[in-house]
C-alpha positions as CSV (number, residue, x, y, z in Angstrom):
1,M,-0.4,-0.4,0.0
2,Y,2.9,2.4,1.1
3,G,5.1,1.6,-2.1
4,Q,2.7,4.5,-3.8
5,F,4.7,7.1,-1.9
6,I,7.5,6.0,-1.7
7,I,7.9,7.1,-5.1
8,L,5.6,9.4,-5.1
9,A,8.1,11.2,-2.5
10,L,10.7,10.3,-4.7
11,F,9.3,12.1,-7.7
12,L,8.4,14.9,-6.1
13,A,11.7,15.3,-4.7
14,F,13.1,16.0,-8.0
15,V,10.0,17.7,-8.8
16,C,11.3,20.4,-6.2
17,Y,14.5,20.3,-7.3
18,F,13.7,21.4,-10.9
19,D,11.0,23.6,-10.0
20,I,12.7,25.9,-7.2
21,R,16.3,26.1,-9.2
22,Y,15.0,26.0,-12.9
23,H,11.0,27.3,-12.8
24,R,10.0,24.2,-14.6
25,I,9.2,21.0,-14.4
26,P,11.1,18.5,-17.3
27,N,8.5,16.7,-19.4
28,W,10.7,13.8,-19.6
29,L,10.5,14.1,-15.5
30,N,6.1,14.1,-15.3
31,V,6.4,11.3,-18.7
32,S,8.9,9.3,-16.0
33,G,6.5,9.5,-13.5
34,F,2.9,8.7,-15.0
35,F,5.1,5.6,-16.6
36,I,6.5,4.8,-13.3
37,G,2.9,5.1,-11.7
38,I,1.2,3.4,-14.3
39,I,3.4,0.2,-14.5
40,Y,3.4,-0.1,-10.4
41,H,-0.6,0.2,-10.4
42,V,-0.6,-2.7,-13.2
43,I,1.8,-5.0,-11.4
44,V,0.3,-4.3,-7.5
45,N,-3.4,-4.9,-9.0
46,Q,-3.8,-5.5,-12.8
47,L,-6.6,-4.2,-14.3
48,N,-8.2,-2.5,-12.0
49,G,-4.6,-0.6,-11.0
50,F,-4.4,0.6,-14.4
51,L,-7.6,1.9,-14.9
52,D,-7.3,3.6,-11.5
53,A,-3.9,4.9,-12.4
54,M,-5.5,6.1,-15.9
55,L,-8.6,7.4,-13.9
56,G,-6.4,9.3,-11.3
57,S,-4.7,10.6,-14.6
58,L,-7.1,11.9,-16.3
59,A,-8.9,13.5,-13.2
60,G,-5.0,15.1,-11.7
61,G,-4.8,17.4,-15.9
62,G,-8.1,17.5,-16.4
63,I,-9.0,19.8,-13.4
64,L,-5.5,21.6,-13.5
65,L,-5.7,21.8,-17.5
66,L,-9.1,24.3,-16.4
67,L,-6.1,26.5,-14.5
68,Y,-3.6,26.7,-17.4
69,V,-6.7,27.4,-18.7
70,F,-7.6,30.5,-17.1
71,K,-3.2,30.9,-17.0
72,A,-3.1,30.3,-13.3
73,I,-0.7,27.5,-13.3
74,G,2.1,26.7,-16.2
75,A,1.6,23.4,-18.1
76,G,4.6,21.4,-16.6
77,D,2.2,21.6,-13.2
78,V,-0.5,19.9,-14.8
79,K,1.1,17.0,-16.3
80,L,1.9,17.5,-12.9
81,F,-1.0,16.5,-11.0
82,A,-1.5,14.2,-14.6
83,A,1.7,12.4,-13.1
84,I,0.2,12.1,-9.6
85,G,-2.6,11.0,-10.8
86,A,-1.1,8.2,-12.4
87,I,1.1,7.5,-9.2
88,C,-2.1,8.0,-6.0
89,G,-5.5,6.9,-8.1
90,V,-8.5,9.8,-7.9
91,L,-9.4,9.8,-4.2
92,F,-5.9,11.0,-3.1
93,T,-4.8,13.2,-6.3
94,L,-8.1,15.3,-5.8
95,Y,-7.7,16.2,-2.3
96,G,-4.0,16.6,-3.3
97,I,-5.5,19.3,-5.5
98,M,-7.6,20.6,-3.4
99,Y,-5.4,21.2,-0.6
100,S,-2.9,22.5,-2.7
101,I,-4.8,25.7,-4.1
102,I,-5.7,25.9,-0.4
103,F,-1.5,26.5,0.3
104,A,-1.4,27.8,-2.5
105,G,-3.6,30.6,-1.5
106,I,-2.4,30.8,1.7
107,I,1.1,31.1,0.2
108,G,-0.2,34.0,-2.1
109,I,-1.9,35.8,0.9
110,V,0.9,35.3,3.1
111,I,4.0,37.4,0.5
112,L,1.1,39.5,-1.1
113,L,1.2,41.1,2.8
114,L,4.9,40.9,3.1
115,T,5.5,42.8,0.7
116,K,3.6,45.8,1.6
117,T,2.0,45.7,-2.1
118,F,-1.3,44.6,-1.1
119,L,-3.4,47.3,-1.5
120,V,-1.3,48.4,-4.6
121,N,-1.5,44.8,-5.9
122,M,-5.3,44.3,-5.3
123,T,-6.3,47.7,-7.6
124,L,-4.0,46.3,-10.4
125,V,-5.8,42.9,-10.2
126,F,-8.9,44.9,-10.5
127,I,-8.2,47.2,-13.3
128,H,-6.6,44.7,-15.4
129,M,-10.3,42.4,-14.6
130,K,-12.0,45.2,-15.3
131,E,-10.4,45.6,-18.1
132,S,-9.8,42.2,-20.1
133,L,-14.0,42.1,-19.7
134,Q,-14.2,45.5,-21.4
135,K,-11.8,43.6,-24.1
136,K,-13.0,40.5,-23.7
137,S,-9.5,39.3,-23.5
138,L,-7.3,37.6,-21.3
139,T,-4.1,39.6,-22.5
140,P,-4.7,42.7,-19.9
141,L,-4.7,39.5,-17.1
142,D,-1.3,38.2,-19.0
143,D,0.6,41.7,-18.9
144,F,-0.2,41.4,-14.8
145,K,0.6,38.2,-14.3
146,N,3.7,38.4,-16.3
147,N,5.0,42.1,-15.2
148,I,3.6,43.3,-12.0
149,S,1.8,39.9,-10.1
150,N,4.4,38.2,-7.3
151,R,4.9,34.6,-8.3
152,F,5.7,31.6,-7.1
153,P,6.3,27.7,-7.4
154,F,3.6,26.2,-7.3
155,I,5.3,23.0,-6.2
156,Y,5.9,25.5,-3.3
157,A,2.2,24.9,-2.3
158,V,1.9,21.3,-4.0
159,I,4.1,19.7,-0.8
160,P,2.4,20.9,1.8
161,G,-0.8,19.7,0.0
162,I,0.1,16.5,-0.4
163,V,1.7,15.7,3.2
164,T,-1.8,17.0,4.7
165,S,-3.3,14.8,2.5
166,F,-1.5,11.7,3.2
167,Y,-2.4,12.7,6.4
168,Y,-6.1,13.0,6.8
169,M,-6.3,9.6,4.2
170,Y,-4.1,7.4,5.8
171,L,-3.2,8.9,8.9
172,A,-5.9,10.5,11.1
């Protein structure tokens, strides 16, 4: 049962290194995580394991694809959660996404409060959102994200999100 979490811990250690150091997650790493998850589940649970890994991958990748469409996360993060889904299955991946988004929000608020630019950034967000709605284009929001906003690697939220999921699903 815990074999998948050993695989996940090793996988996330490599992802963490690349995301923090280079601000990107290599495709070869995500693809490796995906296939290792599939192979593990096929060995352990045969066809049911394969189906669980595939559904987990679709759930993780599909939900984060929506966030990617709205430019909230990068494409590497979408592929990351597809690989996490293949390694850990549907339910764990859904909890992991939920907790990671919560931690990302907390980290974002802390960054805004510590940089003392909260009111300025919030005003600029609303201005750019209004401009995007008026122009019916995401370009003003892209400009804000790329030039003004405070950004951080999503892995800072993923690690505590995954640890929290593991704790509540298996230890609590």
